[in-house]
Structures are given as structure tokens and as C-alpha cells.
N, C-alpha and C positions, 0 to 999 in steps of 0.2 A: 480339770482343766489343761487347758494351756499350760506351758511351762518355760517358751521359750525366754531367753531375758538376750538384753540386750548384749549392744558391743563389749563391753569393756568390766563384763559385770561380772566380780569374781567368787563369787559365794558357793565356790567348788569345791568338794573334799577330792584333791587331784588325784588321790594312788589309790584310792579304791576301786574295784570293780566299774566298769562303764552302767552296771545297771544301776548298782547301789548310788554313783553318781546320777543319776537321773533320778532316781526316789528322794537322795537330798534336796537337792531343786527343788522338783514338785509338791513337798512337803515344807519349804521354806516361803517356795509362794506362797500358797494354802494359810501359812500363819500368819506370814506380811496383812495377807488380804483381809485375814479375820482382824486382825489388832486393832489396822485403819475401818474395818465400819466397824470396832467399839468405840474407837474414840471420835467419828463424825456423830456418833451420837448426843455427842452435847452443841454440835451445829447440822450442817442439812438435814442429816438421817430424821433430825426433830420433825423439816420439815418433809421429811419423804413417810416416815409414819403419818404424820398429820395427811399429806396428801393420798395414800393408801387406804385413809380409813373416809375419807369423804368422797372416795374414789373419783376424784381429780387428780390429772397427770403435771406433773410441773413442769414450765416451761425450761426445757433440754439447755437453752442457753445457759441461762441462768445460773439451772442447777452444776451444769459443768463447769463454769465461773465459782463456784463456793466450792466444790469438791477440789479441782485443781492445785483453788491458791491453800486449802486447808491441807492440805496434802504436800505440797511445799514446804509450809511453812513447821508443820509437823517430820518431817523426813528429808528437804532436801541438804545439803552438805555446808553449808551456809547463805541459810536464809535469811533474806535481807527483810526492814522493815519496808508494809507495805503504807506507804506515803510517797508526798507529791512529788517526791524526784522520781521515781515508780507512774505518778501517772506522767509525769513530764514522757519520760522516756519510751512509756507505753504509747503513746500520743505522737508522735516521729514519727515512731517504728511502723506504725500502722500506716498511718497516711503515707512515708514513703513504701511500703508496699504496696498501696493503691495505686500511686502517682510518683514513681519513683524518677520518670524524667519530664513530670512536670507540664504533660501533657494534658489534664484533663479538668482539674482544679483551677477557679476564680479566685481572688485574692478576697473579693464577698464570701467567697467560699470557704475560704480558710479563715478569717473571721467571723462567720458563720460556726465553723468548729473548734477554734479556739476559747467558745468557753467553755468548753471539755475536760482542755490540758491542763490545769488541776482536782479534776473533777473525779476521775478513772480509779484512782484507790478506795475513793468512796465506795462509787460504783461497786469496785468489788469485789469489797466488806460485804456490801449489802446486795450481791449476788446482779446486781441491775445489769443489763447491757446497751444503755440508752445511747452512748458514746459508738457502738460498735455498731446497733442499725443505722445512727442519724450518720455517720459516716458513709457507710456501706452505701444509703440510700442514694446519699447526692452523688457518691461518685460511679453509679449503676446509670444514676440518671445525666450526667456529662459523657460518659461511655453511652448511652444509647442517642446521645444527641450527634456525636461525631459521627458512629454508627452510620446514620442516617442520612450524614453529608459528603458519605466515599463517593456515592456516584458523581453526584456535581463537584467532586473536589476532583474528580480523574477522568470528568466528560471529555474535558476539551482539551487539547493540545494543547503541550507545553513549552515557552518562550526561554528556551536554555541561554541567551544571549544577554540576559538581565542578569544584570551583577549582584548578586543578593547572596547570603551565605546562611545556615543551619548551624544556629550554636550550639553545643554538645555543654557547653560550659552552663546556660543558663541556668540557675538553682533558684529563681523567682517564680511565684505564680502566676500566672496571665490577667492581666490587666478586669481582662471580661471575657464573653465569648467571643469578640472578633479576633480577639488574640489569641485564644485558643485555636479558633479554626484557621489561624493564617500560619500560626505554630505548626498547625498538621500537614495545612498546603506545602509547606516548606520541607517536611518532612516523607511525606511521599515523594514531594519532586525529588528528595535525593533519594530514595527508592529506585524512580525510575528512572533516574540518569544514571545510577551503577549500573543498571540492565541494559539501558543503551550505548550508555560509553561500552561497557564489554561486547556486547551483539557486534556494534561498529567496527572493534578491532577484530573481532572474526573473521566480517565480510569483508575486511581490509585482507588480512591475510591469506583467504579466500581467494579474491582475485588478484593479489601476488602471485598466487601458487598456478593457477591457468586461469592465462589470460582470456580462455572463452566463456569466463565464470561470470554470470551477472546479477552485481551485488544488488541485494536489496535497500530502499531510500532509507534515507534519514526519517522522514516520515514514516513508512511502514514500519522501522524499528521502534520508534515511539508510540507510535500505534500499539503494537505489538507488549512492551514495555507497560505502557499504561495496563493492559487489561491481566497481565499478569500479578502487576501491583494490586489491581484491584480486591482478585481472585482472593491470593492470597490475603487481603485484609477482609475480604470478608469472610472466607476461615475461620483467621485469628479472631475476629469479634462474637463468630459462631461459637466459637471454643468457650470464649469466656461469658457469655449467653449461657452456656450450657452447665456454672457453675451452678451447685444448689448454695441453699443455706448453712450446708452442711461445709461446705468448702471454703463458706466468705469466715466461716465462723473458726474455723481450724485456724485460717490466717491470725483472725486476731485473737485467737488465743495465745498461739505462740510468739506474738507484738508481748505477749505479756509473760511466759515464759521466760524466753529469753533473756530479761532484764537479771534474771538469775545464773545464768551463764550462757554459751553461744551453746549448750549441749541437752539442756534442759528441754524436751518437747514436746507438744502434743501431737498424737497421732489417730488422725481418725480410723474408722473401721479401715478404708480401700490403704491410707497407705501402712496400719498395722499390718495389712497383709503383706502388701509389699514388702515391709522390711523383713517379716517370719521367710521371705522366700528369698529374697539378699542374703540373709544371714546360714540358710541352711543350702542353700545352690539346688534347693528343688521346690516343683510344685507340682499339683495334681492337677491333670487337663490334657491337652490333647496335643501338646508340643507345637502347636503355631505361634508365631511371634506376630500381633495384630497390628495394623495401624488405619487410622479412618483416615479417605481420598473420600473426593468430592461427595461428600455424607455417606461410602457403604464402606462397613469395617471390611477392609480387604486384608489379606495373606502378603505378608513381608518378609517372611521368610520362616524355616522349616526346620525343626532343632532334629539332626540326628538322632537315631533309635527310637522318638517318641511314635506313637500314635498315627499323630496325623502322617510319618514319613513311612510309618508300614505297610501306610494302609493304600500309600500309591494311587489315589484317587483325589489330593489335593494340590496346587500348584502356586507358585509365588505368583501375583498378581490377583486370584482369584477371589470371584467379592461372596462374601456370607452373607445372604437374603433373611432369614427367618433359620430359629435354634429351637430347638424341639428337646426335651427330658422326656429320656424312654422311651414312652408309647402315648406320651402325655401331647395336647395340641402345639402346632406349630407356635411360634413368635416372633414377628417382626421386627429385623432389628436396624434396616435401613433408618441415617439419619437417628438413629439412636447415637446418645454418648458414649466414647468406643468405652471408658470402664463399667459402663451398663454391662454395655456387648460380652466383654470377659467374662463379668461375674458369671450372665447365662451358660457361658460355654467351658470355664472351668468347672470342676468338681472331683466329687470324691474317687479315688480309686477304686475301678470294677463298674465303676456305672459307667450308663451309655448317653453319649449326647446324637439327636441328629442333626446336621448342615447342611439347610439348601441352600446350594454355590452357584452361579453363575461365574464358567469357565470367560476365557479370554475372547473365544468363537461365539460367546451369546449363548451356550448353550446351559442348561440349567438341569442340574442333578442332584439328588439326595446323597451325602454320606452318612454311613453312620458309624460313628467314632467309639471304642470302649474308653474308658481314661484310662491313664495310670501317670504314677510318679515320673516325674520328664526332669532329668538332671540335665541343669545348665551349665555344660560342660567347660565351659570359658572360666569359668569359676574357682576350677581346683586344680590342686597343683600337678606342675608338667612340668618335666625334665629335658635336656640336649646333652648331647657330648658332642664336646669339642678338642681338636689335640693341636697342641704348639710341643715344637724341637723336637717331637717326638714321643711326648707324655700327651697321658688322656685327661682330659677334666671334665666335673659334672656343671652343668646351669641350671640350677632347679628355680622356677620362679610359682610363685604363692600370690598371688592376688588377692586374698583375705584371707584369715580366721574364723574358718568356717565351721559350725555345729548345728546339730539337729539335734536340741533338747525335745523337740515331741516322736523323735525316733529314736531309741536308744542301738538301731542296727543303721543308723544316717552314716554318712560318711562326714570323717572330721579332720581337718587339714592337716593335725599334728600325726594321727594315723597313714591318713594319705601318702605323707612326707617323707616317713620311714619307709614305707612301701618304696617309693622313688632309691631313698639312697638306696634301698637292699641290692634294687635292682643296678644299678650303677653300679656299685661295688662289685657285681661280677660279672661288670665290663673293664676291670678294673681300675679305676680313674682314683689318681693320687692327687686330689684336693680339687672344692665342691666354694662355685661362687651360690648365695642364698637372695634371690632376688628378690626385694620387696619394697621395690619401687611401684608406687602410686594406691600401695597396698592400705589400705585406709582404717585397716585394725579388725575388730568384728570379736569373739568370744574367748575374755580371761584366759579362759582354761587352758585354750588351747598355744595361747602365747605360754603358758608357764609350760605346759610340755613340751611345746618343742623345744623350748629352750634345755628341759630334761638331756635332748635326743643327743647334744653336744656338751657336755659337762657330767661326771657321775654322778654326785650329791651337791645338794648346797638350797641357800634361796633363788629366787628367780625374782623375785618383785617384792615390794611392801606394800602395803594398806592403809590408810590412815582413815578416821572413821572422824564423822561432827563432833563425837564426843570427847574426840584424843587418842584415841587406842592405837594401836598398830599392831597390826597382823602380818604377818611376814609367811609367805607363796612358798614355801619352796618342791624343789623336786629330792624327791625321795627314791627314785627308783636309781640304781647304782649303773645299772647299762649304760652303755652309749652307742648310739646308730652307727657315731662316725667323731673319730677323735685324729681325722687327719684334717690338714690343713682347710682353713675357714674363713670366704669372705662376703661379708653382707652388704648386699648395695640396695642405696638409699637413695631417696630424693626426700623432697620439704611436702608431698604428700604422704609419704610411710608417716602410718597416725596410728596414738590409740596400741595397740597391741604391738603392732609392726616396731614403736620406741621402746615398749618393755623388753623382747626378745632381743633387739640393738642395742639398749643398756644392757643386759645384761651378760653380752657377747663382751660386750668395751671392759666392764668389771671387772669380767673374768680373767681379761687379756685372752681368750679364745677367739677372738676374729680379730680383722681389722676391716673399720670399718668405712667404705668409699661411697662415695655420691657428694649431694648437696651438703650444703656450710654447717646446715642443720636438718633434723626429720622435723614434721611438724610442727612438735608443741604440745599435743595433747595429755594432759595428764591426771584426766580427769575418768573417776570408773559411774557406768549408766546402769541402772535397774528396769525392768517394765513393769509398771503398775499397769494392770489389768482393770478399767472401771469401770464393768461389769460383775466383777469381781467383791465391788463397793457399795452393793448395793443390792437389796434383800428384793429375788427374784425380776422377772423384766418388767422394772417401771416402766419403761418405754420400747415393749413388746418388743420386735425383734431388730427396733434400731439401735444398735449396738452405741455406747457407749467409745469406742477405741479405748483409746491408752497413753499413758505418759512417759516418758523416756526421761528416768528421775537422775539427778547426778545424786550421789550419795558416801560416795569416797574420794578420796584422791589415792595415784600411785606414786610411785619413789621407785629409786631406782637401789638396790640393794647395798651402793656405797652412801646413800640416807637424799642425794641432789635428785630436784623435784623434775617431772619431766614436763609442767608444765609449764607455757610458753616459751623454754629455752630449747628442749629439746634434745636429742643425742646430738653430739657435733661429732662427724666423719675424719677421721684419721687422714684421710686423703681426698683432698675437697676436687670436686671435677666441675669447671664454670658447666654450669645450663640456664634454661630460659629462667626458671622459676626463680631463681634471683635478679628478676624484672618484674613478673607478677606478682611476688610475694605472697602466695599460700603460706600462709601460715599461722597457726592460733592468737598469736598478735593482732592480726591485721580482723581476727573478729571483736564484735561488738558486743562491752561489757567483759572480757577473759576474766578468772581467776585469777590471783597473783600466782606468782614462783616463791615457793619456800622450801625448807629441807627436814631435812628431822634427822637423826643419831644414824647410823652405819649399823648396817646387819653384819651378823658374825658371817665371813665367807673369805675363800681363798684366793690367791689372783696365780695362774700358771705362768710357769716361769718362757714365756715363748719371750724369745729377742725381735720384736716388730720394729723396733728403730730404724734400723739399718734400712729395711724393707718400704717399710715408710718414706725416710727420707730418699730414697731413689726413687720412689715414684713421685713424691713432690715436684723431684727436677725434670725427672723425665716430661708431664705435663708441664711444668713453666716453660720447658726450651721445646717445645713438637707445636711448630709453626699453624696444626690446627686448631689448636686449643687458643692460641693466641689470638689467633682469625675469632674463636667466640668471644674472647674478651674482648675484644674491639666492636663486635656484633653487639653484645650485652650494654657496654656500653652505648653504641648508638641506639638502640629501640628506650632504652633510659629515657638520653635526649629527647626523644619523637614522645614521651610517656604520656605528657601536657595533653591531652586532648585540646585543639584548632577549630576555630569558626571555616564552616567546609564552605567551600565555593558551591555554590549551587547554574552557574555554569558551565556551555560545555567545556570552550577554553580553557576557562580557569581550571576546575576539572583535570583537565589533559594535563596542563601546565605542572598543578601537584602532584598530580601521579607519574610524569615525566621525573619530576624530578626523585619521587621514590624510589623509583625501579633502577635511577642511577644510581644512585646513593647505595642504594640495597642491592644492584649487581655485584660489587665486590666483594659479596658475604654469600656468592652463590654457590663458590667451592663446598661449603658447611652442608648444602645439603648433597652433595656427590659421596660424601663418605663411606667406602666402603673397605671394608675390613680385610685380611685376609686369609681372616682364621675359617673355616669352616664348621658349623654347624649341624649334627645327626640328631634324630631318635636313636634311643635305648632302643637293642637291638628288642627285646621283648614289642618295643611297640612297633617296628618296622614290621613285624608279623601283622598286627592289626591294621595296621594301615595300607598291606599287601592287598587287604578283601575289605578296607572301607576308603573309598575316595574322597569322603568330604572329612574324614580325619588326616587320609594322606595331605590335600590342599590346604589343610589351616595349620599342616605342622609346616609344611612347605614355605606359607606364606609367613610362619613365626621364624625358622632360622632365615628365611632374608632380612626381615627386620631387626634380625639379631648382628648380622655381617654390617646392620646403617648404625651402629648404635656402637658410637665410640667410646662412650662410656664401659659397657661390655668387654670391648677387647683390654681396656685401660687394668680391668678386675682381674681378668685372666690371665694380663700382664703382671699384677702383684702378684696372684697368687701362686705363678709360675717361678715368683722369686721367694715364697717361703719353703724353707728347708729346716 
């Protein structure tokens, strides 16, 4: 049985050998499944047994609703009553999911569905899905009506002299279908206008640079823009039309689960597969990134070192027409939903897939490939070396806390980090910047092990169960991979396991935390409950039930403070755009509250960071670059409130000109280039010499680091630590 565990699942014996840790996880998952099956015997399983006895298959949606609601009630960290409050929340959330922009439903539709607003709780308890089917059916009907009107709405030239606007702040449903169509007319007109305006500027620029250039007319460009918008929206509605009942119900079920907290989530089978890939950084397949283009499954990129790359027979832009498994007959995938096509192309390591491919020149050929494990390299830890004032420092980027729970030989973020540290030490580095920006978390075990690389022994995080029991997850290994100067770079998207690590380093006074005002503020622990393990046999055949990502615990820093909502505050705050976007846990729907628990027994190192922090704060405050960044943030906040958008060409031009004039004073922000030079460590330079793809990726990353003012400050702070 699969043994993957979610993001921050912490039921891991951290200091056993890896194989023992894997077995423990598997045993735990099995026991959890058995327990729930036994408990469900009081409710849904009774219906299941009855259905099996009569050879009748229960309604899958109804069964899932009852099963998920029961599991949440029994195992969620803080279950809420299934009452009218839940009903209102599910009602509002699902309608918002379906029609966020208020461009489909009418007031009559809203009135029709309103009768369910206080009944959904009763429906969930009874396994009834009437509201789901009613709301989805009405939405599909309206969507089909809009899709059928696209051609007529975009058939004729648009008049951009009319003074009218598109109001993005309209939060009311349309009076009737006539108003729905008018909203869509304006929305489509806006899309055409943005293309037309951009194309007009391009033509003007070309004409100004070349006196012989014959610019296209406004009429020609307007027609081209309408045709492009029509094609885009046809593709958009086609993708929506390809959604099956499972997709729609998944959206509904998540409107229910998020009532309990933002991170409890139902994952349909496809979503579970994607999650497994994300948490491990690996998949089994051919190593081609695919996209759907004009009804064809098209190769968008090829993963270096993958079967697709090694074959030398595939290229970006190739269209896959047919797919065959081994020696089986070909299956035509033209027009097939992309997810379904991907399912046919992926497969177990060692198996053969045959592709019938049409190349750019029109030639069609057959390409047999043996599937293999494909590593998504951008998932994994990587490092660079930077020199300042004659001293060398290491920069290590950790994109996520990855682990492969199904393969004891799979890569793990903490192991990869330890290897990078060892390589950097060979080069004589004197300090490390550990970059956790945009790291949304991963395995809790990885956070604990990673903390142990920088302290000798001690607790890393505390975990509290729904019963109030507190467990301390320690690092018991006295060895230390790096005991020198350390700066941890974070932003508001640094979440979960990232916050555990950053919080531990701060509490131990081991590192200086640099970045956004605070990290994301996710303080909850999730487990994956595989729903197929909750039933006896294949109740729904091969049509899997998916999985439930369930919040079972909360985690706390070793000083007792909760990470929930408040996150980890930076010692040195660096102004960034995230303060405008406000991407953190507090902006989520119905987040759990902050609280605290008693501190664990831990020690604080005697590092005197105060002078370094004070100098860094003063340096940033006095820096003209960051002063301008602060001004830019204030300006962006002033423009944050959306306003009616002019749909006349002249009004649009005036609005754009005003924006550009105001924004021009901030142009220098994007021109920042550090004097620091970043290079690959020597071992990777040797690899890059024979791998042009790796060399190109690292060159791009190093150039990005030079454009990164926050990274420069992190290196400055690091060099100040003595």
C-alpha cells in the first residue's frame, strides 16, 4: 500500500535508520486505515455492506460525502459541528468557486438555489448531494449559453469610441440573461481592447524606427485581436467542458472540507498522483512536459536525462497523435483531455510506451520509449559560491522539503542539503545563506532532520494533538554538518516545514532570519488518508476514491509560540512585493486561531547577533534602492483597489499613459544588479562541462541571484557575522 504522507505529517521516528522509518510509516498508515474501517462500521460501512450484499453499487458522490464527513468528525484536529453555519459556508464557497466573477448566474438562479442555503448540513449528514447537482447543473446551463454566444459576440468589429466601462467590483448577480450577455460583451471587449492597444503600440514603434515600414491598420489589428480572443475563449470553454463529474464534485467537496480549515482538502485520484509527484520530485514516465494546443497533445519541454531526452527522437513542438502500451494497439489521443493523455503516456519504470508523433515538418514517425524514473531537477536542493571582500560564502536554495515515502532509496531534502554543505566546505566557505523563499513546505521529518544539521542535539518542533497531548520532535544526533555563520532567507510564501526550521534556528539563536516581515503562518499538520483503504474490496472498481488531506495536529516552536497566523518574524526585514499582495495564512478562508503551549527544554547559543542586526537594519533603511522599493509598495497599495476599466480606446490610452508615467519613477528597481558574482561549486562545474542543459540552467540562476537585492543583503549580513 502506498505510504506517502502529506506535507507536514510528523509521525516519523526521526533517528531510526531510514528503512525502519519507512516501515514505521507504512505500519502507521495501515493501522489508521484499519481503525477507520472499524469505526465506519457504525455508519457508511453499514450501507456499504448492504450494497455489496445486494450487488448494488452505492452512488459514489453520496458515499464520498458521508465517508469524508465521518473521517473529519473522528480525526480532524478541531472538528466543527455540521450545522447551519457550515451550510452557509459551503453554499457561499461553492457558488463562488463556480462563478467568482459573477458572469454566469442570474438573480433568478440565485433565488432558486437559495432554498438550499440552510439545508446543506442535513444533506451532508444524509449523504444527499442535491445542492451540488442543482448548482452545477444551473452553472453548466448558463456556461453553455455563454459559450454558444461567443461567435455572435465577437463576429462584428467593436466600437472603441463608446464611453463605457467594465466594473470588476460588481459583486451582484445579473438581473437576467440579457445582463449576463452584456457583462460578457464588455468582458470580451476588454480582452480585445488590451490586445488591440498592445498591437497598435507595437506597430507605432516599428514605424518610428523604420520609415519604410507599412504599419497595419487599426481595422486589421482589431479583426486579428477578435479572432485571437475568440480562439482563446473557445479553448477555455472546451477545457471546462472536458471536466467530468469527478472534477465538479471534487470542487464541491472542497467547499465542504475548507470549512474546517484551509488545509483539509479532498484530492481526486489525479490530484493525489500530482501530489505524490510534488512531494517526491519524481515520477515514472518518459520525461516530457505536455500541453494541449489546438486539440493536440504537444511537447512543451523535455526533462534532461529522461527517456525522452536520451532517445533523441522527440522535440519541443512535436504533436503526439496516438499512444500504445507495449505491443497493444494504438489509441488516438487527438482531442483527448490532457490529463487522460498524460495517464496513457506515464507508466511504471521498465514498461514500454509507443508514441505516434507528428513533427513540425509534417512527418509522422513511431517512437518507442522505455519508461523510467524521472527526476524533476528544479525540485531539488542546489548551491552556489559567492566571494565578498576575499571571503567565500555558500548560497543554498531549498525549493521544498521533499521525501519519497514509497522508495527508501529516493532523494530527501535533508540528505541533499548535507551533501551540498559537504561540497561547499571543500571550497573553504566561511558562511551559508540558506534560501527558503517560496518554499511552501513538505515533509515534517525533513524539517526536523534539516534542523539537526545545524545544532548538535535538542528539540526542533513541538506537536499538539486534538486531545491536547504534546510531543517534542528532537534531533538526537550530536553530529553537526555546519557550525559556522548562518543566514536564513524567507518570505511570506515560506510556509509550514520552512517555518518550523526557521523558527528553530531563531529560538536556538543559531541564525539570523532575513526577509519579509513574517513567514506564511501555517501552523497545522496534515496526514493523507487514502480513501480506497477505508472500504473493503474495490467497491467502485478501478474508479479510485482519491484521498483526504486531513489536519490532525498543530505544531509549535520550541519556545512554545504557535506558528499559526503569526509565522516567524524576520530579524532583518527587507521590503518586498509580498507586503502588497498579502499572501499569508490570515488571508485564507476560516483559518485556525493562534495559540501557544509551554516551552520545551532547549538551549540558546551565545551568538551576539544584535550588532549585526542593527547594522543591517540601518543599512537597508539608508539604502536609496530600498527607499524606492518602499515608495513603490506604497504606490501599489494605493492602486490596489480595482476601479472601473474604460472600454474606449482613448480612455484606455489615457489610463495606461497615466499608469506608465507614475510607474516610470520606479524603473530603476528592475535595473538592480549586484556586483557580487555567483558560480557553481567545483563539482557541479565539472558536470556542467558535459551537460549544456545544466550549464544553461545554472547560468540563468546565477544571473537571477545578481538581480536579487535581498540575496545581496543576506550575503552582506553573513559577512558581518564574526
